[in-house]
N, C-alpha and C positions, 0 to 999 in steps of 0.2 A: 504493499499500499503506499501511497504518497500521502504524507501528513504535513499540512502547512501551518505555520505559527505566526500570527501578528506579534512580532518581537520588538516593536517599537521601542520598549524600555530597556532593552539591551543596550541602548546608546547611553541610558542613564542607570548605571547597574548599582548605584548607591541608593536608590529609592526602593521602597517595599516591593511594588511591581517589577522593578528591575531585577531584585534578588529573586523573586518568585520566578520569574522567566528564565533567568539563568540557571539557578539551582534545580528547579523542577523539570524543565524541558530538555535541559542538556543532559541531565542525569537519565531521562527517559530514553532519549536517543542512544545513550551509551548502553542500557541494559536491553534494548530492543534493536537488534542489529538487523532484524528481518525487514524493516520497514525503512522508508526514505524519508528525511526530515528537511524541510525548506523553512529557514528563519527570515522572515521578511522584515526589513528596517527601512528607515526613510534616510539614513545616512551610516557612514561607517561605525563600526563598533570597536572598543579597545582590543589591542592586540593580545593582551592576556586571556580574553575571553574566546578569541578565534582559535588559540591554541588548545582550548579544552574541547572542541567541537570533535566529534568522532567521525569516522570516514563516511558515515551514512548521513552525515548532516552538512548543509549548506548555507551560506548566507546569501540572501538576495537583496540588493539595494535598489528599492524603488523610490526615486527622489520626489519631494513634494512639489506641487505645481504653483507657479507663481500666481497667486490668486489674491493677494492683498493681506489681510489680517493673518497672524498665526493660527487662530482659532479655526479660520476658513480653511487654511492649508491642511491642517490636521484632520479636520472632519472629512474633507475630500479625500485625502491619503486613506482614511480608515474605511469610508462608506464606498468609495467609487475605485481607486488605485488597487487596493489590497484584494477585494472581492473579485475583480475583474482578472488579477493575475492568478488567483486561486482556481478560477474557472478555466482560464487558459491552459494552466499546468495540469488540469484535470486531477486535482487533488481529492482523495477520498474521505479524509477527515481534516477539519481545519479547527484550531484552537485560537480563541482570543482571550487572552490572560487578564483581560480587564473588559467592561462592558464596552464592547466596540463592534459586537457582531451586527451585520447588515440590518438596517432599518427597514427596507422594503421586502416583499415576499418573494420576488423573483428569483433571489439567490437560493432561498430554500426549496425551489422547484427543480434545481440542477441534480438533486440526489446527493449532495454532499453532507456528511454528518457534521453538525455543528455543536463544538463545545464551548462555552463561555464561563469565565471565572469572575464571581462578584465576591470581592472581599469583603465589602460591608455596605450597608444601604445609607451611609453617612451623606452623600451628595444628594440624595433623594429626600432625606428627613431633616436635615439641619438646614434651615433656609439661608443663614449666612454664607453657605458655600455656593448658592445660586442667586445672589443678589443682582446679577446682571441680567437682562433679558435674553441674550444669546446664550448664556450659561443655563438659563431656566429651560430654553427650548431644547438645547443640547441634551441635557441630562433627563428631560421629560421623554425624549426619544430613546436614549439608552434604557431606561426603565421599561418601556413598553416593549422593546425589543428582546428582553431577557428570555421571556417565554416562548420566543420564537426558536430558540436553540433547542437542540435535542437533549442535551445534559447541561445542567448548570452546577459547576463546581464552585466550593467555597472552603474557607480555611478555619472554620470552627463551628460548633454546634450552635452557639449564640448567633452568629451569622446566619445560619441556616433558619433558624426561628425567625429572624428578622426578615429574610428574603421571602419566607411564607407569608408573612404578614403585610409588607409593604408591596410586594410584587404579585402577591397572590399565586405563587407558584407550588404545584402540587409537591408534596413532601419527597415523594419517591422519584422525583426528577432531580432532586438536589443531593449531591454527594460531598461529604465533607473529606478533604485531604489537607492535613495540617501542614504548616509551615516549619522550617527549621532555621537554623543560624547557618551562615556561611561557613565553609571549612576553615577559613582563616582564623576563626574564633576557637577552633579546636586544636591548634598547633601552639607549639612552644615559641616564646618570643627570644630573639637575639638579645643578650644580655646588654651589649653595647648601644643597641638601637633603643631599649626600653630606658636606659639611663639618659640618653640624649633626648628622647621624647619628654621624659618627666623633667628635665633641665629646661627644655624649650619653654615650658609653660609655668616654670617655677614650682614644681608639685613634688610632693614626697609620698611614699607609699603610706596609705592609711591616713592620709592627712587631708582627704577631701571627699566629699559626695558628688556623685556623677549623674547627669541627666544627658540621655541622647534620644533624639526623636525629633518630630516636627514642632513648628512654632505656631500652629494655628490655634484658634481659640479653645478647641475641646482639649488640647494637650494641658492645659490648666496651669500654665508657667507662673501665673500670677500668685495662685495657690501655693505652688511649691516655694516661690521666694519667700512668701508670707511665713510659711512654716520654717524655712531655713533660718530666717531672720529671728524667729522666736528662739530657736536652737542655740544660733549664735551669740545671742544676748550674754549667755554665760560660757560659751565655748568659742572664744574669738580665734583660736589657733586652727580652725577648721574651715576651708573653703568649700564653695559650690561651684562646679564646673558645669558649664552649658555647653555641649558640644553641638556642632553644626550651625545653622543659620536659617535665615528666612528663605523660602524658595520663591515667593512672590512679594511685590512691594505693594500690598493691599493692607486694608483695615483688618482684615482676618488674621493677619500675622503681626499686628502691632504690638502684641504682649512682649515680643523679642525686644523692642525699644523701650518698654516701662519696667524693667527689671531693677527698680531702685529698692534697696533694702536698708534699713536702719542700723543693722548689726552684721558683722562678718564680711567677707569678701566673696564676690561674684566673678568667675573668670570665664570669658567668652572666648573660645577656641577658633571659631570659625569652621568652616567644613574640613573635616579630616580625612586622610586615608584610613582604609580598613586596618592597616597595621598600626597606625597610631591610636586609633580608638580602641583595639585591642590591648595596648599598653594601658589606657586609663581604665578600662574594664577591671584588667588584672590588678591595678593598683588602688583603685578606689575603697574608701570605707564601706561604701555601700553605693547600689544603683538605685536612684529614687526616681519614680515616674507616677505622677497622679493624675493621668488622663482620666476624662469623664466618658469617653465612648471609644472602642476600638473594634476592629474585625478580629485581629490576631494579636498582633504588637510584636514584631520580630526583635526588636532591642531588648526585650525581656529575656528572650531565649539566647541572643548574644552574650548578654550578661551573666546568663547562667552558664553557658559554656566556658565562660572566663573565670567562673568561680566567684562572681561578685555577689555578696548578700544582697537580697531583693527587698525593697521597701516599694510596695506598689498599692494603687488605689484599689478600694474593696468594690469592683463592678463585675458583673456577671462574666464577662469573658476572662478577665484575670483569675477569677476563680476556676474557671474551666482549664486554661492552660497552665496556671502556675500550681494548680492543686493545693496541697499542704506544704508546698516547699518556699514559700515566701511570707513576708510580714506584710499584712494588709492594713491599710490606712481608711478610717472613716472619714470621708470628705467632708461631712457635715459637722466634724467635731474639730474645732479650733484647737491646734496644739497636739492633736493625735500623732501626727507625722513627726513634729519636732520631738516628742517623747520617745517614739521608737528610734530616731536617730541618735538620741542621747543614750539609749540603752545598747547601741552598738559600740559605743565607747569601752565597753567591757569585753575584753578578749574572747572570754568564753561564749558569750552571746553571739560575737561576730562568727566565731568558729562553727557553730552550730548552724548558722545561716548559710555560711559558706559551704558546708558540707551538704546541706538542703539543695543548694544551686547545682552543686556536682551531681546530685542525684536527678534533678529536674532535667538537666543536659541530655541523659540518657533516655529520655521520654520521646524524643523527637528524632527524625533521620529523615534527609531528602531522599536517601536511597529506598527506604520503605515507602516514602510517599510516591515516589516514581514508580514503584512496583505495584502499588495500588491502582495507579493510573493506568499502567500496562495491562493488568487483568481487565480493567474496565474497558479498554481499547479491544482486547481479544473477545471479550463478550458482545460487542458491538460490530463485529465483522459480519 
């Protein structure tokens, strides 16, 4: 069989969808040598990703058309250029690793099996993500098209329930295949590089708390800074590191610019390489993430693979993916997170949570996820 993949986000491998596309589908191609895989992108991808491709996988670049706005270019590429290519190539199965499968019915009359991944329903349920008219129109169409696919994949049972509710998708049509961390977080760190990275940001082992993730409103950065400030009032020697940065210059990401704290020190690293982030995970006092809504939350598993103690918000998806291997924060209780941060100053408490993180890291595997998907493909032939 020939299997096509909208691999647009391979050009942005640091994003959640980029990680998902790279790790799940390249792993799938590796364990499924019987079929041919075509990864379609709109521009060239990093060389290190190319090296990971097995012999039965190829990259096809289909450039965006010059149509004006970036949104229009992207939509035309997703809805016209990519589907036309899949039909011309006579693909048997196509994957859309994010809601971008064709909106019109014509494509589905060609006999191609269509899989689409819905990571979460946030663009359809959080109005601030669709404040602009064109954005609302785009996401309205993506929501409608979900049920046109033969199979809907998602990354957690929490997301599955949300998809059932928001898209009115039949539960038997939705299949959960979990995310995992990239392999880089499962490897040892070069000692010299580790020292250089810590020195670069003037950090010491167990001397800082770490946040990594997005900076849009639901990530709750304001709450994290508030809790850290409460903690730092009596613990001035420990800093809070905010890794990464804003993806877009809109009000949705304005919390990144409002991180003023009364006590302690906040260090903004900017965007990091995976190797640098691995160093910070390995050396932080704890990884703290107080998000209000997630589909899965890959950074939690990255931190777990790096044996970082986990302090995370008590929301359904975190309970699902982290099980009993984390310390959970009541977001409505001011000072709860600060209290848990202070408890980790005790070495024994910290070691207990580190061991829990190590145990959690064993729960997830891209290879297992790819095998589950391969089994599904076999059953759909």
